[in-house]
NUDOMI-94895 format. One line per 4 residues: their letters; for each residue x negated, y, z of C-alpha. Coordinates in steps of 0.2 Angstrom, whole numbers, plus 5000, padded with zeros to 4 digits. Each point is the difference from the previous one (the first is absolute). Example, Ala and Ser with C-alpha at 12.3 -4.5 7.8 and 13.67 -1.06 7.14 Angstrom:
2
AS> 4938 4978 5039 ~ 4994 5017 4997 $
//
This chain:
181
XXXX> 4992 5033 5024 ~ 4993 4995 4982 ~ 5018 4996 4994 ~ 5007 5003 4982 $
XXXX> 5016 5008 5004 ~ 5014 5005 4988 ~ 5010 5014 5007 ~ 5017 5002 4992 $
XXXX> 5009 5017 5003 ~ 5018 5001 4996 ~ 5011 5016 4999 ~ 5003 5007 5017 $
XXXX> 4994 5016 5009 ~ 4989 4989 5012 ~ 4989 4998 4985 ~ 4989 5014 5007 $
XXXX> 4995 4988 5014 ~ 4994 4987 4987 ~ 4986 5012 4995 ~ 4994 5000 5018 $
XXXX> 5002 4981 5000 ~ 4990 4998 4984 ~ 4986 5012 5008 ~ 4999 4990 5016 $
XXXX> 4999 4983 4991 ~ 4986 5007 4989 ~ 4991 5007 5015 ~ 5001 4982 5008 $
XXXX> 4992 4993 4985 ~ 5014 4994 4990 ~ 5002 5001 4981 ~ 5017 5008 4997 $
XXXX> 5009 4999 4984 ~ 5016 5011 5000 ~ 5016 4996 4990 ~ 5012 5014 4999 $
XXXX> 5018 4999 4994 ~ 5008 5014 4990 ~ 5010 5005 5014 ~ 4985 5001 5012 $
XXXX> 4992 5013 4988 ~ 5014 5012 5004 ~ 4993 5000 5018 ~ 4981 4999 4997 $
XXXX> 4988 5000 4986 ~ 4988 4987 4993 ~ 4985 5012 5001 ~ 5002 5000 5019 $
XXXX> 4998 4981 5001 ~ 4986 5000 4986 ~ 4990 5012 5010 ~ 5002 4990 5016 $
XXXX> 4997 4982 4993 ~ 4988 5004 4986 ~ 5011 4989 4989 ~ 5013 5004 4986 $
XXXX> 5018 4999 5006 ~ 5010 4987 4990 ~ 5018 5004 4995 ~ 5005 4991 4984 $
XXXX> 5004 4982 4999 ~ 4993 5001 4982 ~ 4984 5008 5004 ~ 4988 4996 4985 $
XXXX> 4985 4999 5012 ~ 5007 4983 5006 ~ 5002 4989 4986 ~ 5009 4987 5010 $
XXXX> 5010 5013 5009 ~ 4996 5010 5015 ~ 5012 4989 5011 ~ 4989 4985 4996 $
XXXX> 4983 5009 5002 ~ 5004 5009 5016 ~ 5008 4984 5007 ~ 4985 4990 4997 $
XXXX> 4988 5012 5008 ~ 5010 5004 5016 ~ 4997 4994 5017 ~ 5015 5009 5006 $
XXXX> 5015 5009 4993 ~ 5007 5015 5010 ~ 5015 5010 4995 ~ 5001 5016 5010 $
XXXX> 5013 5008 4999 ~ 5011 4985 4996 ~ 5017 5008 4996 ~ 5017 4992 5000 $
XXXX> 4999 4999 4981 ~ 4984 4991 5001 ~ 5006 4988 5014 ~ 5016 4996 4990 $
XXXX> 4990 4996 4984 ~ 4987 4990 5009 ~ 5013 4990 5010 ~ 5009 4996 4984 $
XXXX> 4986 4996 4988 ~ 5003 5016 4989 ~ 4985 5005 4991 ~ 5004 5016 4990 $
XXXX> 4983 5009 5002 ~ 4982 4997 5004 ~ 5002 5000 5019 ~ 5014 4987 5001 $
XXXX> 4992 4989 4986 ~ 4984 5001 5010 ~ 5010 4995 5016 ~ 5006 4984 4991 $
XXXX> 4983 4996 4993 ~ 4989 5001 5015 ~ 4995 4986 5011 ~ 4991 5010 5013 $
XXXX> 5008 5005 5016 ~ 5013 5014 4999 ~ 5002 5014 5013 ~ 5015 5012 4998 $
XXXX> 5002 5016 5009 ~ 5018 5005 4998 ~ 5005 5018 5000 ~ 5018 5007 4997 $
XXXX> 5014 5010 5008 ~ 5006 4992 5016 ~ 5018 4997 4993 ~ 4992 4990 4985 $
XXXX> 4989 4990 5012 ~ 5015 4995 5010 ~ 5010 4994 4985 ~ 5004 4981 5000 $
XXXX> 4994 4998 4982 ~ 4983 5008 5005 ~ 4999 4989 5015 ~ 5004 4984 4990 $
XXXX> 4986 5005 4987 ~ 4988 5002 5015 ~ 5005 4983 5007 ~ 4998 4992 4983 $
XXXX> 4983 5007 4998 ~ 4994 4995 5017 ~ 5007 4982 4997 ~ 4989 5001 4984 $
XXXX> 4985 5003 5010 ~ 4998 5019 4997 ~ 4993 5010 5015 ~ 5007 5016 5006 $
XXXX> 4994 5015 5010 ~ 5013 5012 5006 ~ 5010 5009 4997 ~ 4999 5012 5015 $
XXXX> 5013 5011 5009 ~ 4998 5019 4999 ~ 5003 5015 4990 ~ 5005 4997 4982 $
XXXX> 4999 5011 4985 ~ 5019 4999 4999 ~ 5000 5011 5016 ~ 5006 4985 5010 $
XXXX> 4992 4991 5014 ~ 5000 4981 4999 ~ 4992 4984 4994 ~ 4993 5001 4982 $
XXXX> 4984 5009 5001 ~ 4985 4992 4992 ~ 4987 4994 5013 ~ 4985 5011 5002 $
XXXX> 4985 4996 4989 ~ 4990 4995 5016 ~ 5013 4987 5004 ~ 5000 4993 4982 $
XXXX> 4981 4999 5000 ~ 5001 4990 5017 ~ 5013 4988 4992 ~ 4989 4998 4985 $
XXXX> 4985 4996 5011 ~ 5010 4987 5009 ~ 5006 4992 4984 ~ 4982 5001 4993 $
XXXX> 4993 4991 5016 ~ 5013 4986 4997 ~ 4994 4998 4982 ~ 4982 4997 5007 $
X> 5006 4987 5012 $
//
């Protein structure tokens, strides 16, 4: 694959799937830099991603390792930016240009293609406000994969579950091939 991928992980239980996604991307030859939100760390730790990607996880918008700011340095090196899971909170902030943490600031800074893999409760996904945010992001040129229907952690069946890592990898490969064309 040979891509430089920035993988954003926002705070949802589906974050465990992001570890499998990171591993799959690395196995396919991608360099993966993970950005974790504070909420994501309630579901999965940085050590997991560091072991899978062989890169330090970036969390802080004011990280001294990046004199120009990590949102600039990561945006400059990325061939593709994927946020998985993309929670309702992230979608709302992204659609409305709110940048109050590293992940949302990076979203506004990046010129590379963006792929979002939504994950949330089915009732949240169905909300008109969430659907407006998705439509706005699509109109802005953001790509989506999922969500899928199935068993959700809230003990309901419905649309809102994050796509499988394999599906996200396929979508990344499709976007990568369009970059080469």
